[in-house]
Wavefront OBJ file of the C-alpha trace (Angstrom):
o trace
v -37.831 -21.223 26.118
v -36.586 -20.720 22.575
v -33.728 -18.158 22.492
v -34.330 -15.106 20.332
v -31.947 -14.084 17.587
v -29.927 -10.954 18.253
v -28.160 -8.556 15.963
v -24.412 -8.600 16.487
v -22.607 -5.258 16.468
v -18.800 -5.568 16.228
v -16.900 -3.732 18.945
v -13.184 -2.934 19.058
v -11.226 -4.336 21.960
v -10.372 -0.859 23.245
v -11.664 2.683 22.962
v -10.126 6.060 23.939
v -9.123 5.937 27.596
v -8.825 2.141 27.624
v -5.590 0.195 27.720
v -4.680 -1.157 24.244
v -5.831 -4.752 23.850
v -4.602 -6.899 20.961
v -5.630 -10.215 22.487
v -7.924 -10.773 19.503
v -4.908 -11.126 17.180
v -3.863 -14.707 16.416
v -0.067 -14.755 16.181
v 2.438 -17.496 15.350
v 6.031 -17.794 16.460
v 8.701 -16.609 14.031
v 9.879 -19.499 11.875
v 7.082 -21.812 13.030
v 5.211 -22.062 9.709
v 6.662 -24.464 7.093
v 7.139 -23.114 3.560
v 5.277 -25.318 1.043
v 6.199 -25.651 -2.620
v 4.752 -22.816 -4.696
v 2.807 -25.307 -6.832
v 1.025 -26.876 -3.848
v -2.730 -27.384 -4.382
v -4.818 -24.766 -2.610
v -6.671 -27.493 -0.720
v -3.412 -28.635 0.900
v -2.313 -25.238 2.225
v -5.480 -23.799 3.743
v -3.691 -23.496 7.085
v -1.610 -20.624 5.686
v -4.734 -18.434 5.664
v -5.157 -18.869 9.425
v -1.599 -18.936 10.760
v 0.913 -16.085 10.500
v 4.104 -16.304 8.465
v 6.914 -14.587 10.373
v 10.685 -14.550 9.806
v 12.081 -11.984 12.273
v 11.640 -12.874 15.924
v 11.322 -10.374 18.764
v 15.127 -10.057 18.935
v 15.501 -9.337 15.228
v 16.856 -12.788 14.353
v 15.689 -14.422 11.106
v 14.077 -17.811 11.665
v 12.609 -20.678 9.633
v 12.022 -21.842 6.081
v 10.480 -18.573 4.879
v 13.742 -16.654 5.378
v 14.409 -15.280 1.863
v 18.178 -15.060 2.508
v 18.478 -11.523 1.157
v 21.977 -10.109 0.939
v 23.052 -7.398 3.403
v 22.976 -4.868 0.535
v 19.383 -5.819 -0.322
v 18.318 -5.405 3.297
v 20.079 -2.054 3.570
v 18.372 -0.878 0.386
v 15.010 -1.932 1.839
v 15.762 -0.002 5.024
v 16.798 3.061 3.010
v 13.565 2.992 1.002
v 11.388 2.547 4.078
v 13.118 5.455 5.797
v 12.800 7.640 2.697
v 9.087 6.838 2.508
v 8.699 7.805 6.151
v 10.617 11.067 5.684
v 8.526 11.930 2.634
v 5.341 11.216 4.604
v 6.490 13.329 7.531
v 7.277 16.332 5.329
v 3.975 16.161 3.407
v 1.956 15.841 6.605
v 3.661 18.944 8.007
v 3.111 21.051 4.887
v -0.559 20.041 4.869
v -0.874 21.257 8.445
v 0.705 24.515 7.271
v -2.018 24.871 4.627
v 0.310 24.372 1.669
v -1.495 21.280 0.347
v -5.122 20.368 0.903
v -4.942 16.728 1.972
v -2.515 13.913 2.765
v -2.418 10.268 3.896
v 0.594 8.706 5.631
v 1.731 5.089 5.415
v 3.280 5.169 8.902
v 3.732 1.594 10.133
v 2.977 0.023 6.748
v 6.210 0.773 4.867
v 7.421 -2.851 4.817
v 4.441 -3.905 2.701
v 5.122 -1.608 -0.247
v 8.908 -1.936 -0.085
v 9.047 -5.671 0.656
v 6.559 -6.555 -2.047
v 7.928 -4.111 -4.598
v 11.407 -5.578 -4.212
v 10.097 -9.123 -4.704
v 8.345 -8.295 -7.989
v 9.832 -7.773 -11.448
v 10.017 -4.388 -13.174
v 7.591 -5.618 -15.856
v 4.942 -6.572 -13.313
v 2.028 -4.121 -13.155
v 1.177 -2.566 -9.793
v -2.306 -1.317 -8.890
v -1.774 0.555 -5.597
v -4.058 1.922 -2.953
v -3.649 5.322 -1.329
v -1.150 4.135 1.293
v 1.327 2.593 -1.153
v 3.542 5.619 -1.802
v 6.500 3.338 -1.099
v 5.819 1.555 -4.397
v 6.249 4.808 -6.312
v 9.425 5.663 -4.423
v 10.843 2.169 -4.955
v 10.200 2.421 -8.690
v 12.137 5.690 -8.883
v 9.236 8.119 -9.160
v 10.696 11.575 -8.575
v 9.913 12.992 -5.143
v 9.488 16.374 -6.837
v 6.897 14.935 -9.226
v 5.000 13.341 -6.334
v 5.034 16.601 -4.392
v 3.905 18.570 -7.449
v 0.915 16.253 -7.760
v -0.029 17.048 -4.160
v 0.450 20.763 -4.859
v -1.601 20.535 -8.081
v 0.833 22.950 -9.684
v 2.167 23.454 -13.210
v 4.144 20.221 -13.012
v 1.234 18.137 -11.656
v 1.316 14.764 -13.428
v -2.502 14.681 -13.205
v -2.958 18.271 -14.443
v -5.165 19.149 -11.502
v -7.659 16.329 -12.136
v -6.929 14.193 -9.106
v -6.928 14.865 -5.400
v -3.524 14.801 -3.660
v -1.688 11.425 -3.344
v -3.382 9.959 -6.442
v -0.070 9.463 -8.247
v 0.753 7.360 -11.300
v 3.882 6.293 -13.166
v 3.153 4.711 -16.531
v 6.820 4.217 -17.409
v 7.417 2.293 -14.169
v 4.231 0.197 -14.504
v 2.442 1.735 -11.526
v -1.236 2.384 -12.217
v -3.126 5.476 -11.052
v -4.299 5.495 -7.456
v -8.091 5.638 -7.276
v -10.164 7.361 -4.632
v -13.003 4.915 -5.297
v -12.217 2.044 -2.953
v -11.358 -1.395 -4.356
v -11.698 -0.497 -8.054
v -8.033 -1.391 -8.491
v -8.701 -5.072 -7.656
v -10.755 -5.974 -10.762
v -8.469 -3.754 -12.831
v -5.471 -5.785 -11.696
v -7.235 -9.050 -12.437
v -8.172 -7.849 -15.920
v -4.608 -6.754 -16.629
v -3.313 -10.130 -15.426
v -5.816 -11.973 -17.641
v -4.630 -9.941 -20.623
v -1.018 -10.749 -19.797
v -1.846 -14.463 -19.756
v -3.762 -14.212 -23.042
v -0.718 -12.572 -24.655
v 1.549 -15.301 -23.294
v 3.631 -12.877 -21.254
v 5.535 -13.676 -18.072
v 4.374 -10.538 -16.262
v 1.934 -10.622 -13.370
v -0.187 -7.992 -11.630
v -0.425 -7.062 -7.964
v -2.944 -4.898 -6.151
v -3.682 -3.660 -2.641
v -6.786 -2.767 -0.634
v -7.416 -2.116 3.049
v -9.379 -4.363 5.375
v -12.443 -2.129 5.109
v -12.431 -2.339 1.315
v -12.937 -6.111 1.445
v -16.606 -5.299 2.082
v -16.811 -3.608 -1.328
v -18.402 -5.490 -4.225
v -15.337 -4.918 -6.433
v -13.284 -7.029 -4.048
v -15.580 -10.021 -4.562
v -15.884 -9.509 -8.312
v -12.101 -9.568 -8.563
v -11.766 -12.768 -6.561
v -14.372 -14.513 -8.688
v -12.752 -13.576 -12.002
v -9.267 -14.357 -10.684
v -10.379 -17.797 -9.503
v -12.376 -18.755 -12.587
v -9.700 -17.704 -15.083
v -6.678 -18.472 -12.878
v -5.330 -14.986 -13.454
v -1.632 -14.459 -12.611
v -2.270 -11.872 -9.921
v -1.399 -11.214 -6.288
v -4.274 -9.652 -4.362
v -3.219 -8.003 -1.104
v -5.304 -6.984 1.896
v -3.536 -4.548 4.197
v -5.204 -5.301 7.514
v -4.112 -2.275 9.529
v -6.928 -2.866 12.075
v -8.885 0.309 11.253
v -10.873 1.450 8.210
v -11.119 5.223 8.633
v -12.828 5.094 12.049
v -14.329 1.598 12.096
v -12.636 -1.453 13.566
v -11.729 -4.244 11.131
v -14.508 -6.381 12.607
v -17.060 -4.349 10.627
v -15.565 -5.772 7.421
v -15.834 -9.312 8.785
v -12.439 -9.660 10.428
v -13.925 -11.104 13.610
v -15.128 -14.282 11.915
v -12.227 -15.457 9.794
v -8.964 -13.938 8.601
v -9.217 -11.859 5.444
v -6.731 -14.270 3.860
v -9.426 -16.953 4.074
v -11.869 -14.991 1.901
v -10.734 -16.761 -1.237
v -10.709 -20.342 0.049
v -14.271 -21.027 -1.058
v -13.225 -20.103 -4.593
v -10.075 -22.192 -4.489
v -7.731 -19.216 -4.094
v -4.918 -19.921 -1.624
v -4.591 -17.367 1.138
v -1.541 -16.467 3.188
v -1.574 -14.445 6.385
v 1.765 -12.674 6.910
v 3.377 -10.373 9.455
v 3.115 -7.118 7.530
v 5.710 -5.426 9.748
v 8.383 -8.014 8.937
v 10.026 -7.027 5.650
v 11.693 -10.411 5.224
v 8.407 -12.278 5.661
v 6.579 -9.914 3.288
v 9.298 -10.365 0.648
v 9.294 -14.167 1.005
v 5.522 -14.553 0.782
v 5.342 -12.246 -2.241
v 8.166 -14.138 -3.944
v 6.287 -17.398 -3.322
v 3.012 -16.013 -4.722
v 4.759 -14.487 -7.737
v 6.448 -17.768 -8.586
v 3.112 -19.545 -8.271
v 1.451 -17.054 -10.629
v 4.228 -17.179 -13.235
v 4.104 -20.958 -13.441
v 0.356 -21.038 -14.048
v -0.828 -21.527 -10.471
v -3.195 -18.571 -10.576
v -3.971 -15.960 -7.920
v -2.952 -15.712 -4.280
v -4.694 -13.631 -1.621
v -2.266 -12.217 0.961
v -3.350 -10.614 4.223
v -0.724 -8.332 5.766
v -1.299 -8.004 9.499
v -0.089 -4.512 10.371
v -1.218 -1.327 12.095
v -2.002 2.174 10.851
v 0.379 4.188 13.004
v -1.094 7.575 12.136
v -4.456 9.042 11.315
v -6.457 7.681 8.399
v -5.801 11.005 6.679
v -5.221 14.624 7.588
v -9.025 14.899 7.848
v -9.130 12.323 10.650
v -8.552 12.390 14.415
v -7.883 8.804 15.608
v -7.898 9.801 19.281
v -11.699 9.951 18.988
v -12.062 6.225 18.370
v -8.955 4.341 19.591
v -6.474 4.546 22.496
v -3.840 7.221 21.981
v -0.933 4.817 22.640
v -2.290 1.836 20.673
v 0.390 2.101 17.965
v 3.139 1.884 20.610
v 1.612 -1.324 21.994
v 1.057 -3.165 18.706
v 2.647 -6.603 19.240
v 4.284 -6.755 15.797
v 6.178 -3.529 16.404
v 7.537 -0.938 13.977
v 8.714 -2.351 10.613
v 11.580 0.122 10.319
v 12.876 -0.563 13.816
v 12.634 -4.323 13.341
v 14.691 -4.359 10.148
v 17.176 -1.912 11.663
v 17.621 -4.153 14.709
v 18.150 -7.185 12.479
v 20.895 -5.380 10.551
v 22.531 -4.143 13.759
v 22.490 -7.692 15.134
v 24.209 -9.054 12.032
v 26.887 -6.352 12.150
v 25.819 -4.583 8.969
v 24.399 -1.404 10.541
v 24.731 0.824 13.575
v 22.737 3.433 15.456
v 25.146 6.115 14.245
v 24.693 5.111 10.586
v 20.940 5.024 11.081
v 20.799 8.570 12.470
v 23.095 9.824 9.706
v 20.880 8.259 7.021
v 17.740 9.818 8.502
v 19.384 13.255 8.511
v 20.611 12.798 4.940
v 17.166 11.771 3.719
v 15.517 14.622 5.564
v 17.698 17.041 3.622
v 16.887 15.231 0.374
v 13.161 15.625 1.023
v 13.529 19.289 2.024
v 15.449 20.008 -1.183
v 12.779 18.237 -3.240
v 10.060 20.332 -1.578
v 11.903 23.564 -2.327
v 12.071 22.609 -5.984
v 8.444 21.452 -6.086
v 7.047 24.757 -4.807
v 9.014 26.622 -7.471
v 6.474 25.214 -9.955
v 3.575 26.783 -8.024
v 1.423 26.203 -4.948
v -2.274 26.368 -4.114
v -2.006 30.062 -3.309
v 0.938 31.319 -5.345
v 1.759 31.103 -9.049
v 2.599 29.920 -11.494
v -0.733 28.137 -12.008
v -1.924 25.448 -14.378
v -3.211 26.618 -17.753
v -7.008 26.315 -17.457
v -7.155 25.166 -21.083
v -5.563 21.881 -19.980
v -9.032 20.731 -18.914
v -9.785 20.056 -22.588
v -6.766 17.785 -23.083
v -6.688 13.983 -22.753
v -10.474 13.657 -23.008
v -10.917 12.875 -26.700
v -8.384 11.473 -29.124
v -9.361 14.356 -31.418
v -10.957 17.399 -29.817
v -14.440 18.049 -31.289
v -14.993 21.394 -32.975
v -17.505 22.463 -30.312
v -14.847 22.049 -27.614
v -12.247 23.761 -29.763
v -14.506 26.817 -29.810
v -15.045 26.649 -26.052
v -11.301 26.371 -25.507
v -10.724 29.467 -27.631
v -13.519 31.370 -25.862
v -11.912 30.567 -22.502
v -8.554 31.793 -23.801
v -10.177 35.033 -24.977
v -11.820 35.630 -21.590
v -8.586 34.914 -19.724
v -6.525 36.934 -22.168
v -4.374 33.923 -23.040
v -2.530 33.887 -26.312
v -3.223 30.735 -28.352
l 1 2 3 4 5 6 7 8 9 10 11 12 13 14 15 16 17 18 19 20 21 22 23 24 25 26 27 28 29 30 31 32 33 34 35 36 37 38 39 40 41 42 43 44 45 46 47 48 49 50 51 52 53 54 55 56 57 58 59 60 61 62 63 64 65 66 67 68 69 70 71 72 73 74 75 76 77 78 79 80 81 82 83 84 85 86 87 88 89 90 91 92 93 94 95 96 97 98 99 100 101 102 103 104 105 106 107 108 109 110 111 112 113 114 115 116 117 118 119 120 121 122 123 124 125 126 127 128 129 130 131 132 133 134 135 136 137 138 139 140 141 142 143 144 145 146 147 148 149 150 151 152 153 154 155 156 157 158 159 160 161 162 163 164 165 166 167 168 169 170 171 172 173 174 175 176 177 178 179 180 181 182 183 184 185 186 187 188 189 190 191 192 193 194 195 196 197 198 199 200 201 202 203 204 205 206 207 208 209 210 211 212 213 214 215 216 217 218 219 220 221 222 223 224 225 226 227 228 229 230 231 232 233 234 235 236 237 238 239 240 241 242 243 244 245 246 247 248 249 250 251 252 253 254 255 256 257 258 259 260 261 262 263 264 265 266 267 268 269 270 271 272 273 274 275 276 277 278 279 280 281 282 283 284 285 286 287 288 289 290 291 292 293 294 295 296 297 298 299 300 301 302 303 304 305 306 307 308 309 310 311 312 313 314 315 316 317 318 319 320 321 322 323 324 325 326 327 328 329 330 331 332 333 334 335 336 337 338 339 340 341 342 343 344 345 346 347 348 349 350 351 352 353 354 355 356 357 358 359 360 361 362 363 364 365 366 367 368 369 370 371 372 373 374 375 376 377 378 379 380 381 382 383 384 385 386 387 388 389 390 391 392 393 394 395 396 397 398 399 400 401 402 403 404 405 406 407 408 409 410 411 412 413 414
């Protein structure tokens, strides 16, 4: 009897009420993966897309050739930035629950990706973030007050009320606007990198999407252009296991690692422990060196876990076990780096608690200042005439009249 074809429906390994099950994850031992030269042909390093680059072992000890040998001060700065990102996230989530902002998305559990990669890149490199990369803005000295004002959509909103909360930008620091349309930042990054190469510059681009966004057409367009033109770009997939409420298998993660998506185009892929800051830094440094010396793009898959809800509009207890984050085998990126620093004698539990308390006060002070520029319910409010700005280089006469009519109706002096 000839077997009939059947439609395959991906299923997560555990649902609410089940015990967490991460047996589907393919893990490598810390230090087990050799570090090839950055100019190695893509055909010779395909194994990197299937294995997992790790530096910190389960005891917080750095192992192997990928150890970037960061100084204690560099590691402490990375820990500080990850903790600050987490404190910022915690405050904004709370104020959203209090009805003071309309929406928020945490990066809980993914802080090492933004901080580790941001530290490994140069200030002139252009970053095209996704909505869970607030650490990149913090690392590049974006004011916490300015970020909060954007979420409040108040008189100091960098987007002048034209973007939903968390869609920050920082032109001076080379961080592009966050887009709510998934994966659009990938082809934008590739185009920027192509332009940099055409101009003979040494700067590269980097961009981030989630595992679910790899199913978007923009993801594939970007890979094709990057491969054909050997664009100096790092394309990152943050595989946090869940896209809103669908398991990463719906985007194709069951078949092959996301890092292997570019192999057919000749783009090397690297699968890295996204909760290991040292490994993330080392892999990014490797890919950046490759891009700067004409080796073209690299696709990096960061294996991590979304510790919180997809957004404040989401309830993850409806589709995954409540304690799944606690059982994730790659742990908490903040705790892992902290343990490494404690082991090497450069940090202590007392210093850690003191830093958290200090940063909490910093974030509280920033929030108090931010709300002084207005909230959703209390003034001062944005000038409604701002809607006419930044649309045309020179405002047409028809819109000038409309702007004046609006001012007349609102009783605003021109």
